[in-house]
C-alpha positions in Angstrom: -14.9 -3.7 -23.8 -12.1 -4.0 -21.3 -12.1 -6.3 -18.4 -12.3 -4.6 -15.0 -8.9 -4.1 -12.8 -10.6 -7.1 -10.3 -10.5 -9.7 -13.4 -7.1 -8.8 -14.5 -5.6 -8.8 -11.0 -7.9 -13.1 -10.8 -6.6 -13.4 -14.5 -2.6 -13.0 -12.7 -2.7 -14.7 -9.5 -4.6 -17.6 -11.8 -1.7 -17.6 -14.2 1.5 -17.3 -11.4 -0.8 -20.4 -9.4 -0.7 -22.3 -12.6 3.0 -21.3 -13.4 4.0 -22.6 -10.0 2.4 -26.1 -10.0 3.6 -26.5 -13.3 7.1 -25.8 -12.3 6.4 -28.0 -9.8 6.3 -25.5 -6.6 5.8 -27.1 -3.3 5.0 -23.7 -1.9 7.9 -23.2 0.0 10.0 -20.6 -0.3 10.1 -16.7 0.7 7.4 -14.0 0.4 6.4 -10.9 2.3 5.2 -12.2 5.9 4.7 -14.8 8.5 8.2 -16.0 11.2 9.7 -13.2 10.8 11.4 -11.6 14.4 10.1 -9.0 15.9 10.4 -5.4 15.6 13.6 -4.1 16.4 15.2 -0.5 17.2 18.4 0.8 15.9 19.6 4.6 16.5 20.8 6.0 13.4 23.1 10.0 12.7 20.2 12.4 11.5 22.2 12.3 7.8 21.0 8.4 7.9 17.5 9.2 8.8 17.7 12.3 5.7 18.4 9.0 3.1 15.5 6.7 4.4 13.3 9.7 4.7 14.5 10.4 1.1 14.7 7.0 -0.1 11.0 5.7 0.8 8.1 5.1 -0.8 6.3 8.4 -0.3 6.1 10.6 2.0 3.6 9.4 4.2 5.1 9.1 7.9 3.8 5.1 7.4 6.7 3.2 6.5 9.7 3.6 4.3 11.8 0.9 1.9 14.6 1.3 0.0 18.4 0.9 0.2 19.2 3.2 3.1 16.4 1.5 4.9 17.7 -2.3 4.0 21.7 -1.1 4.8 19.9 0.2 8.2 18.4 -3.0 9.2 19.7 -5.6 7.3 17.9 -8.9 6.2 14.6 -9.5 6.8 13.6 -6.1 7.3 12.1 -4.5 4.8 10.1 -1.4 6.3 11.8 1.3 8.8 9.8 3.8 10.3 11.1 7.4 11.6 9.8 9.0 14.3 6.6 11.6 14.2 8.8 14.8 15.1 11.2 13.2 13.0 9.2 12.7 10.0 7.2 16.2 10.6 10.5 18.1 10.3 11.7 16.7 7.3 7.9 17.3 6.0 8.8 21.0 7.1 12.2 21.2 5.1 10.9 19.7 2.0 7.4 22.0 1.9 7.1 21.4 -2.2 6.7 17.4 -1.3 4.1 17.3 1.3 1.6 20.6 0.9 -0.1 21.6 -1.8 0.6 25.0 -3.8 -3.2 26.7 -4.3 -2.0 29.1 -6.8 -0.7 26.1 -9.6 -4.4 24.5 -8.9 -6.0 23.9 -11.9 -9.1 25.9 -13.1 -11.6 23.3 -12.8 -11.0 22.9 -9.0 -14.4 22.8 -8.1 -16.2 20.7 -11.2 -17.7 18.0 -10.6 -15.6 15.1 -12.9 -15.8 12.2 -12.1 -13.5 11.3 -15.4 -11.2 8.8 -13.6 -8.7 7.2 -15.6 -9.5 9.6 -18.3 -8.3 12.4 -16.3 -5.2 10.9 -15.1 -4.9 10.9 -19.6 -6.1 14.6 -20.2 -3.8 15.9 -17.4 -0.5 13.9 -18.9 -0.1 11.5 -16.4 3.3 9.7 -17.5 6.4 12.1 -18.3 9.4 10.2 -18.0 11.5 12.6 -18.4 10.0 15.3 -15.1 9.6 12.3 -13.4 13.3 11.6 -13.8 14.2 15.3 -12.9 12.0 15.0 -9.8 13.2 11.9 -8.4 17.0 12.9 -8.9 16.5 16.3 -7.4 18.1 15.5 -3.3 15.5 16.2 -0.3 17.0 19.0 2.3 17.4 17.5 5.0 15.7 19.1 8.3 17.8 21.3 10.9 17.6 17.6 13.3 21.6 16.8 15.0 20.5 14.6 17.7 20.5 10.8 17.0 17.3 9.3 15.9 16.1 5.8 16.6 14.4 3.7 13.6 11.7 1.0 14.4 12.5 -2.1 12.3 9.9 -4.1 10.4 8.5 -6.7 8.0 6.1 -6.2 5.0 2.2 -7.4 5.2 0.0 -6.7 2.5 -3.0 -3.8 3.2 -4.2 -0.9 2.8 -3.2 1.6 6.3 -3.7 5.6 6.8 -1.4 8.6 8.5 -1.4 7.7 12.8 -2.0 3.9 12.3 1.3 2.0 12.8 1.9 -1.6 11.0 1.1 -4.7 12.9 3.8 -5.9 15.5 4.4 -10.1 15.5 2.2 -11.9 18.2 3.7 -14.5 20.4 1.6 -17.4 18.2 2.9 -19.6 16.2 4.2 -18.8 12.8 0.4 -19.1 11.0 -1.7 -17.8 13.8 0.9 -14.9 13.7 -0.1 -14.0 10.0 -3.0 -14.4 10.3 -3.5 -12.0 13.0 -1.4 -9.2 11.1 -4.3 -9.7 8.1 -6.7 -9.1 10.4 -4.7 -6.1 12.1 -4.7 -4.5 8.3 -8.3 -5.0 7.4 -9.3 -3.6 10.9 -7.1 -0.8 10.0 -8.6 -0.7 6.5 -12.4 0.4 8.2 -10.5 3.3 9.4 -8.6 4.1 5.9 -12.2 4.3 4.2 -14.0 6.0 6.7 -11.5 8.9 6.5 -11.8 8.4 2.7 -15.2 8.8 2.5 -15.0 11.7 4.9 -12.3 13.7 2.9 -14.1 13.0 0.0 -17.2 14.6 1.1 -15.2 17.7 2.5 -13.4 18.4 -1.1 -16.4 17.8 -3.4 -15.4 14.3 -4.8 -18.4 12.9 -7.1 -20.8 10.7 -4.9 -19.9 7.4 -6.9 -16.7 7.5 -5.5 -18.3 8.7 -1.5 -20.2 5.5 -2.1 -17.8 3.6 -2.5 -15.0 4.4 0.3 -18.5 3.6 2.5 -19.0 0.2 0.4 -15.3 -0.1 0.9 -15.3 -0.1 4.6 -18.2 -1.7 5.1 -16.8 -4.7 3.2 -13.4 -3.9 5.2 -15.4 -4.4 8.6 -16.5 -7.6 7.4 -13.1 -8.5 6.4 -11.6 -7.5 10.0 -14.0 -10.4 11.8 -13.5 -13.1 9.4 -9.8 -13.0 8.8 -9.8 -12.6 12.9 -11.6 -15.2 13.4 -9.4 -17.3 10.8 -6.4 -16.1 13.2 -8.1 -17.6 16.2 -8.9 -20.9 14.4 -4.8 -21.1 14.5 -4.6 -19.7 17.9 -3.7 -15.7 18.3 -5.6 -12.8 19.0 -5.8 -10.3 16.7 -5.1 -6.8 17.7 -7.1 -3.7 16.7 -5.3 -0.4 15.6 -5.9 2.8 17.5 -8.4 5.0 15.8 -7.4 7.7 14.0 -8.4 11.2 15.8 -11.4 13.1 14.0 -9.7 16.0 12.2 -10.4 18.3 9.9 -9.6 17.3 6.0 -6.1 17.2 4.7 -5.3 18.5 1.6 -5.9 16.8 -1.8 -2.1 16.0 -2.7 -2.0 14.1 1.3 -5.0 12.5 0.3 -3.7 11.4 -3.1 -0.3 10.6 -2.7 -1.9 8.4 0.2 -4.5 6.7 -1.7 -1.3 6.4 -4.5 0.9 4.4 -2.3 -1.5 2.2 -0.3 -4.3 2.0 -2.6 -3.2 2.0 -6.3 0.0 -0.1 -5.3 -0.1 -2.0 -2.1 -3.6 -2.5 -1.8 -3.8 -3.2 -5.6 -0.7 -5.9 -4.9 -2.8 -7.6 -1.8 -5.9 -8.4 -4.2 -4.2 -10.3 -6.1 -2.3 -12.2 -3.4 -5.8 -12.7 -2.2 -6.8 -14.3 -5.4 -3.7 -16.7 -4.9 -4.8 -18.0 -1.6 -8.1 -17.9 -2.5 -6.0 -20.8 -5.1 -3.6 -21.8 -3.7 -3.9 -22.2 -0.1 -4.2 -25.5 1.8 -6.1 -24.8 4.5 -10.2 -25.3 3.5 -11.2 -22.5 5.4 -8.5 -20.1 4.2 -9.4 -20.4 1.5 -12.8 -20.5 1.7 -12.3 -16.7 3.3 -10.0 -15.5 0.9 -12.4 -16.4 -2.2 -14.1 -14.2 -0.1 -11.8 -11.0 0.5 -10.5 -11.1 -3.4 -13.4 -10.0 -5.3 -14.0 -7.1 -2.8 -10.1 -6.1 -2.5 -10.3 -6.0 -6.6 -13.3 -3.5 -6.2 -11.3 -1.3 -3.8 -8.5 -1.6 -6.0 -10.3 -0.5 -8.7 -11.8 2.5 -6.5 -7.9 3.7 -6.1 -7.7 4.0 -9.4 -10.6 5.8 -10.0 -10.0 8.6 -6.8 -6.3 9.0 -8.4 -8.5 9.9 -11.5 -10.3 12.1 -9.7 -7.7 13.6 -7.4 -5.0 14.1 -11.0 -6.2 16.6 -12.3 -6.9 18.8 -9.5 -3.0 18.8 -8.2 -0.2 21.0 -9.7 2.4 18.9 -12.6 4.5 19.0 -9.1 2.0 17.3 -7.0 1.6 14.7 -9.4 5.1 14.0 -10.6 5.2 13.7 -6.7 2.9 11.2 -6.7 4.3 9.1 -10.1 8.0 9.1 -8.0 6.2 7.8 -4.6 4.3 5.4 -6.4 7.6 3.9 -8.3 9.6 3.6 -4.7 6.1 1.9 -3.3 6.9 -0.7 -6.6 9.9 -0.8 -6.0 10.0 -1.6 -2.0 7.6 -3.9 -2.3 9.7 -6.2 -4.9 12.2 -6.1 -2.3 9.9 -7.0 0.8 8.4 -9.6 -0.7 11.8 -11.5 -1.3 11.9 -11.5 3.1 11.9 -14.9 4.6 8.7 -16.3 5.4 7.9 -19.6 7.3 6.7 -23.0 4.8 3.6 -23.3 7.4 2.6 -19.9 5.6 2.9 -20.7 2.0 1.6 -23.7 2.7 -1.4 -23.2 5.1 -2.2 -19.5 4.0 -1.3 -20.3 -0.2 0.9 -17.3 -0.1 3.5 -17.5 -2.7 7.4 -18.1 -3.3 9.9 -15.2 -3.8 10.2 -15.8 -7.6 6.3 -16.3 -8.0 5.9 -13.2 -6.2 8.2 -11.0 -7.8 6.7 -12.1 -11.3 3.3 -11.4 -9.8 4.1 -8.1 -8.7 5.3 -6.9 -12.1 2.3 -8.2 -13.6 0.3 -6.2 -11.1 2.2 -2.9 -11.7 1.8 -3.2 -15.4 -1.9 -3.9 -15.3 -2.2 -0.4 -12.4 0.1 1.5 -15.0 -2.2 0.7 -18.1 -4.7 2.0 -16.1 -3.6 5.6 -15.7 -1.8 6.0 -18.5 -5.0 5.7 -20.9 -8.3 7.3 -21.2 -10.8 3.7 -21.7 -11.6 4.5 -17.3 -11.3 1.0 -15.4 
């Protein structure tokens, strides 16, 4: 019987932490969040904006990474946020990347299938040649000629949903600021799982997925409270994200794409980081808080893989390729983002891994996720 994804993530974190200790690591290095400079705005040409949108982690309008972003913003920034009007124009110029093609939907669209990972395998999940062909196809740039203002930011682990911005740096010290960002993302996750629950219901998803999303929402309410208390303990008040206005359910492709990038990639890596913090945080309260969060986040990662499995046979071949390409870009963006500078106090207090160990952890987490979505055994 195969171990749960949550167990695998905990084992990866323990292995990386043990490796750091055996190497004499003093937990001072680089990682993802912390005492970074505030977000900055950069004005670019429409051509550069198109390059940023083309190279990011995937058509979500939440944040883009990649070479063009890195060249535009410079270190230590790893995320580029484009204005909503430009992003809408980019989507309009590339409808095949953002809208489902009903004529190509599978015949079993309405089947009550909770096949999870097996559904992905049955649908032919990973076709490296098709992915390469899809990734190499140049996107179409929108008919925008005016300069575009790009907002440069840094990465924090967590799950967002379209319409909620990434957290901004506060005026508190590095440790308080770090936990304030975590609290913001936990609160954003409440909204993300509420939306996922409602949209899964609207699309006729199995009860297990709907109740899993509701349970995750309740988990995140508790997580937001605990991380807000941690931020306050270190002198920072966390801000709450603005809730997404209720709207009609999005197409299944948009749900699958967001779940793949924010759930299967970012939140899953965040779960591994939570396990690492639970083992290595120098502050006892931070360590205890991370221990309470880690198990829940591992379960959320499993839910994300199961949601991907349920949506997979309901997507067109083209949409599947877009999802896999978006995940690949998100993994590569994460690899660049975890190398950004972090204040030493964040590592010592919160237990974040240094850059070499964070990259090693990311490699192992990616392998674990891809093993789940490419084999029929299920979670």
